[in-house]
C-alpha positions as CSV (number, residue, x, y, z in Angstrom):
1,M,0.0,0.1,0.0
2,A,2.9,2.3,0.7
3,D,4.3,1.8,-2.6
4,T,1.0,2.8,-4.1
5,A,1.1,6.1,-2.2
6,E,4.6,6.8,-3.2
7,N,3.7,6.1,-6.9
8,M,0.8,8.5,-6.7
9,E,2.9,11.3,-5.2
10,Q,5.4,10.9,-8.0
11,Q,2.6,10.8,-10.7
12,E,0.0,13.2,-9.3
13,P,0.8,16.9,-9.2
14,Y,-0.9,17.1,-5.8
15,G,0.2,13.8,-4.4
16,N,0.9,15.0,-0.9
17,E,-2.7,16.5,-0.6
18,L,-4.1,13.0,-1.7
19,I,-2.3,11.0,1.1
20,E,-5.3,10.9,3.5
21,L,-7.6,9.9,0.6
22,T,-5.2,7.2,-0.4
23,R,-5.2,5.8,3.0
24,V,-8.9,5.5,2.9
25,D,-8.6,3.9,-0.5
26,Q,-6.2,1.4,0.9
27,A,-8.5,0.6,3.8
28,L,-11.5,-0.1,1.5
29,A,-10.5,-3.8,0.8
30,E,-10.5,-4.4,4.6
31,L,-13.7,-2.6,5.0
32,R,-15.4,-4.6,2.3
33,A,-14.2,-7.9,3.9
34,K,-15.3,-6.8,7.4
35,H,-18.6,-5.1,6.7
36,G,-19.6,-6.5,3.3
37,N,-22.2,-8.8,4.7
38,V,-25.3,-7.5,6.6
39,P,-25.9,-9.3,9.8
40,D,-29.3,-10.5,11.0
41,Y,-30.4,-7.4,12.9
42,T,-33.3,-9.4,14.5
43,T,-30.8,-11.3,16.8
44,A,-29.0,-9.6,19.6
45,E,-25.7,-10.6,18.3
46,G,-26.4,-9.5,14.7
47,Y,-27.8,-6.2,15.9
48,K,-24.7,-5.5,18.0
49,A,-22.2,-6.4,15.1
50,G,-24.3,-4.3,12.6
51,K,-24.2,-1.3,15.0
52,A,-20.5,-1.5,15.3
53,S,-20.2,-1.7,11.5
54,I,-22.3,1.5,11.1
55,K,-20.2,3.4,13.6
56,E,-16.9,2.5,11.9
57,L,-18.2,3.2,8.4
58,T,-19.6,6.5,9.5
59,G,-16.2,7.4,10.9
60,Y,-14.5,6.7,7.6
61,R,-17.1,8.5,5.7
62,T,-17.1,11.7,7.6
63,G,-13.2,11.7,7.8
64,T,-12.9,11.3,4.1
65,D,-15.3,14.2,3.5
66,K,-13.3,16.4,5.9
67,A,-10.1,15.4,4.1
68,R,-11.6,16.4,0.8
69,L,-12.7,19.8,2.0
70,A,-9.3,20.4,3.5
71,I,-7.4,19.3,0.4
72,T,-9.7,21.5,-1.9
73,K,-9.9,24.6,0.3
74,P,-6.8,26.4,-1.0
75,H,-7.6,25.5,-4.6
76,R,-11.1,26.9,-4.2
77,E,-9.8,30.0,-2.8
78,F,-7.4,30.3,-5.7
79,I,-10.2,29.7,-8.2
80,E,-12.2,32.5,-6.5
81,R,-9.3,34.9,-6.9
82,V,-8.8,33.9,-10.5
83,N,-12.5,34.4,-11.2
84,S,-12.6,37.8,-9.6
85,Y,-9.5,39.0,-11.3
86,G,-10.6,37.6,-14.6
87,K,-14.0,39.3,-14.4
88,S,-12.4,42.7,-13.7
89,L,-10.1,42.3,-16.8
90,I,-13.1,41.3,-18.9
91,A,-14.9,44.5,-17.8
92,E,-12.0,46.6,-18.8
93,I,-11.9,45.0,-22.1
94,E,-15.6,45.4,-22.7
95,K,-15.2,49.1,-22.0
96,L,-12.8,49.2,-25.0
97,E,-14.8,46.8,-27.2
98,Q,-18.3,48.1,-26.8
99,P,-17.9,51.5,-28.7
100,H,-16.6,49.4,-31.6
101,R,-19.7,47.2,-31.5
102,D,-22.0,50.2,-31.2
103,A,-20.4,51.8,-34.4
104,K,-20.5,48.6,-36.2
105,Q,-24.1,48.0,-35.3
106,I,-25.1,51.5,-36.7
107,V,-23.4,50.5,-40.0
108,D,-25.0,47.1,-40.0
109,E,-28.4,48.3,-39.3
110,A,-28.2,50.9,-42.1
111,E,-27.1,48.2,-44.4
112,Q,-30.0,46.0,-43.3
113,R,-32.4,48.8,-43.9
114,K,-31.0,49.4,-47.4
115,K,-31.3,45.7,-48.1
116,E,-34.9,45.6,-46.9
117,E,-35.7,48.6,-48.9
118,R,-34.2,46.9,-52.0
119,I,-36.0,43.7,-51.4
120,A,-39.3,45.7,-51.0
121,R,-38.6,47.4,-54.4
122,L,-37.9,44.1,-56.0
123,R,-41.0,42.5,-54.6
124,Q,-43.0,45.6,-56.0
125,R,-41.4,44.7,-59.4
126,I,-42.6,41.1,-59.0
127,A,-46.1,42.3,-58.3
128,R,-46.0,44.8,-61.2
129,E,-44.1,42.7,-63.8
130,I,-45.3,39.1,-63.0
131,T,-48.4,39.0,-60.7
132,S,-50.1,41.6,-62.8
133,Y,-50.5,39.0,-65.5
134,L,-53.4,37.6,-63.5
135,D,-55.1,41.0,-63.5
136,T,-54.7,41.2,-67.3
137,A,-56.2,37.7,-67.6
138,Q,-59.5,38.5,-66.0
139,G,-62.3,38.4,-68.6
140,L,-60.1,37.2,-71.6
141,D,-61.3,34.6,-73.9
142,S,-59.4,31.4,-74.6
143,S,-57.5,32.8,-77.6
144,A,-56.2,35.9,-75.6
145,L,-55.4,33.7,-72.6
146,A,-53.3,31.5,-74.9
147,E,-51.3,34.6,-76.1
148,L,-50.9,35.8,-72.4
149,Y,-49.7,32.3,-71.5
150,D,-47.0,32.5,-74.1
151,Q,-46.0,36.0,-72.9
152,A,-45.8,34.7,-69.3
153,Q,-43.5,31.9,-70.4
154,G,-41.0,34.5,-71.5
155,I,-40.8,36.4,-68.2
156,D,-37.1,36.9,-67.3
157,T,-36.2,36.5,-63.6
158,G,-32.5,37.0,-64.0
159,D,-32.2,40.5,-62.5
160,Y,-34.2,40.1,-59.2
161,F,-31.1,39.5,-57.3
162,D,-32.0,39.0,-53.6
163,V,-35.5,37.7,-54.5
164,T,-34.7,35.6,-57.5
165,Q,-36.3,32.5,-56.0
166,E,-39.4,34.4,-55.1
167,A,-39.6,35.8,-58.7
168,E,-39.2,32.3,-60.2
169,D,-41.8,30.9,-57.8
170,E,-44.3,33.6,-58.7
171,R,-43.7,33.2,-62.3
172,A,-44.4,29.5,-62.1
173,R,-47.6,30.2,-60.0
174,V,-48.9,32.8,-62.6
175,I,-48.1,30.4,-65.5
176,N,-50.1,27.6,-63.7
177,E,-53.1,29.9,-63.0
178,I,-53.3,31.3,-66.6
179,S,-53.2,27.7,-67.8
180,A,-56.0,26.8,-65.6
181,M,-58.0,29.9,-66.6
182,H,-57.4,29.0,-70.3
183,D,-58.8,25.6,-69.8
184,A,-61.8,26.9,-68.0
185,A,-62.4,29.5,-70.7
186,V,-62.3,26.8,-73.4
187,Q,-64.8,24.7,-71.6
188,R,-67.0,27.8,-71.2
189,E,-66.8,28.6,-74.8
190,Q,-67.5,25.1,-75.9
191,L,-70.5,25.1,-73.7
192,A,-71.7,28.4,-74.9
193,A,-71.3,27.3,-78.6
194,E,-73.3,24.3,-77.9
195,Q,-76.0,26.3,-76.2
196,A,-76.1,28.7,-79.1
197,R,-76.5,25.8,-81.5
198,I,-79.3,24.4,-79.4
199,D,-81.0,27.9,-79.2
200,A,-80.6,28.4,-83.0
201,E,-82.1,25.0,-83.6
202,K,-85.0,25.7,-81.2
203,R,-85.6,29.1,-83.0
204,R,-85.6,27.3,-86.4
205,M,-88.1,24.8,-85.2
206,R,-90.3,27.6,-83.8
207,E,-90.1,29.5,-87.1
208,E,-90.9,26.4,-89.0
209,E,-93.8,25.7,-86.8
210,A,-95.1,29.2,-87.1
211,K,-94.8,28.9,-90.8
212,R,-96.6,25.7,-90.8
213,E,-99.2,27.2,-88.7
214,A,-99.7,30.1,-91.0
215,E,-99.9,27.8,-94.0
216,R,-102.6,25.8,-92.1
217,A,-104.5,29.0,-91.2
218,E,-104.3,30.1,-94.9
219,L,-105.4,26.7,-96.0
220,E,-108.2,26.7,-93.6
221,E,-109.2,30.1,-94.8
222,L,-109.1,28.9,-98.4
223,R,-111.4,25.9,-97.5
224,R,-113.7,28.1,-95.6
225,F,-113.9,30.5,-98.6
226,K,-114.5,27.5,-100.9
227,A,-117.1,26.1,-98.6
228,E,-118.9,29.5,-98.6
229,Q,-118.7,29.6,-102.4
230,E,-120.1,26.2,-102.8
231,A,-122.8,27.1,-100.4
232,Q,-123.6,30.2,-102.4
233,A,-123.7,28.3,-105.6
234,A,-126.1,25.8,-104.1
235,Q,-128.5,28.5,-103.1
236,P,-130.9,30.5,-105.6
237,E,-129.1,33.5,-107.0
238,S,-130.3,37.1,-106.9
239,A,-132.5,38.5,-109.5
240,S,-129.6,39.8,-111.4
241,M,-128.2,36.2,-112.1
242,V,-129.9,33.2,-113.6
243,V,-128.8,29.8,-112.3
244,A,-130.6,27.3,-114.4
245,P,-129.6,23.7,-114.9
246,S,-132.4,23.6,-117.4
247,G,-134.9,26.3,-118.6
248,P,-136.0,28.5,-121.4
249,E,-133.1,30.9,-121.0
250,I,-129.9,28.6,-120.6
251,Y,-129.7,25.4,-122.4
252,Q,-127.4,22.9,-120.6
253,D,-127.0,20.6,-123.5
254,E,-126.3,23.1,-126.2
255,P,-122.9,24.5,-126.7
256,H,-123.1,28.2,-126.7
257,S,-121.4,31.3,-125.3
258,V,-122.7,34.0,-123.0
259,G,-125.3,36.0,-124.9
260,A,-126.7,33.1,-126.9
261,D,-130.3,34.4,-126.3
262,F,-129.5,37.4,-128.5
263,A,-129.7,37.4,-132.2
264,D,-126.0,38.1,-132.7
265,E,-122.9,39.3,-130.9
266,E,-123.7,42.8,-131.6
267,D,-127.1,42.6,-129.8
268,W,-125.3,40.9,-126.8
269,E,-122.6,43.7,-126.6
270,A,-125.3,46.4,-126.8
271,T,-127.3,44.8,-124.1
272,A,-124.1,44.5,-121.9
273,V,-123.3,48.0,-122.4
274,T,-126.7,49.4,-122.0
275,G,-129.5,47.3,-120.5
276,S,-127.3,44.9,-118.3
277,E,-124.6,47.4,-116.8
278,S,-126.7,47.8,-113.7
279,N,-127.0,44.0,-113.5
280,W,-123.2,43.8,-113.4
281,D,-123.0,46.1,-110.4
282,A,-125.8,44.3,-108.7
283,A,-124.1,41.0,-109.2
284,R,-120.8,42.3,-107.8
285,S,-122.7,43.7,-104.8
286,D,-124.4,40.4,-104.0
287,L,-121.1,38.7,-104.2
288,I,-119.5,41.1,-101.8
289,D,-122.5,40.6,-99.4
290,A,-121.8,36.9,-99.7
291,G,-118.4,37.3,-98.3
292,L,-116.1,38.1,-101.2
293,D,-113.8,41.1,-101.2
294,W,-114.3,43.7,-104.0
295,Q,-111.5,42.4,-106.3
296,S,-112.7,38.7,-105.9
297,A,-116.4,39.8,-106.6
298,E,-115.3,41.8,-109.6
299,A,-113.3,38.7,-111.0
300,V,-116.3,36.4,-110.6
301,V,-118.7,38.9,-112.5
302,Q,-116.0,39.2,-115.2
303,A,-115.8,35.4,-115.4
304,I,-119.6,35.2,-115.8
305,F,-119.6,37.8,-118.4
306,D,-116.7,36.0,-120.3
307,G,-118.7,32.7,-120.2
308,A,-116.2,31.0,-118.1
309,I,-118.7,29.8,-115.5
310,R,-121.2,27.2,-116.9
311,H,-125.0,27.5,-116.5
312,V,-124.7,31.0,-115.4
313,A,-125.3,34.2,-117.6
314,F,-126.4,37.8,-117.2
315,D,-130.1,38.4,-117.6
316,S,-130.9,40.8,-120.4
317,G,-133.0,42.8,-118.0
318,E,-135.9,42.9,-120.5
């Protein structure tokens, strides 16, 4: 054990101070052999032996702690002096250092403000030169959006310096949004064109239906007119007209022209000009009363006069 202590003195810079602790270290083997097993405290003999172990171990423990404090006391006092002296030196150095730091901080803050202002201007450029494409895109049709998309593809982000990445990200976002707007515009225009085609087809069908309805109404009017004419023809004519399938004045089976009851053509023409002129007016008036307009009534009277209507002739009025 003595050799161990001497070796420690030679090896350790504070070997002399560690002698007391070394003695305790040397005694640990004996202490473990003597007090390593805990006796049975329930027996009187075991209780007595255990109590003696506690007393001896407590003495070694407290003695070791006192030795530790005694050994470290001068070192702790030295450390306190070093700390106090060092702090005073640091305070003096800080008095010299702080003005430099303050001056540097003023310059750094000014540079930071300039940088922030520069970045703010660059971001305004991003809004003005890149983001504004989205404002331009509002309300454009698909063709104009396609042109704007091509223009956005050509945006140059090479001179945005501190915010180059922001400019590139915004350019990509604007291009994507314009592309989406273009796709939506194409869909809207396709739907609008299809709706216009459907509306035009509906309008054409309505016009055709209206035309057919007008034709049906016109046909119905013609049928009504024909029915009225046939009804008039089936009834006895006025005194100014002679409807005679057989009789002394008109002969059904004999081919003749209007005015056959007169001696010759000159007699018929004379009668038509003189004696039957009022019969012409009377016949036309009756036809108008029957529902014909003036022109239609005039045409019917002319047809009778020309002999174009069988079994009907002007009465001579004699």
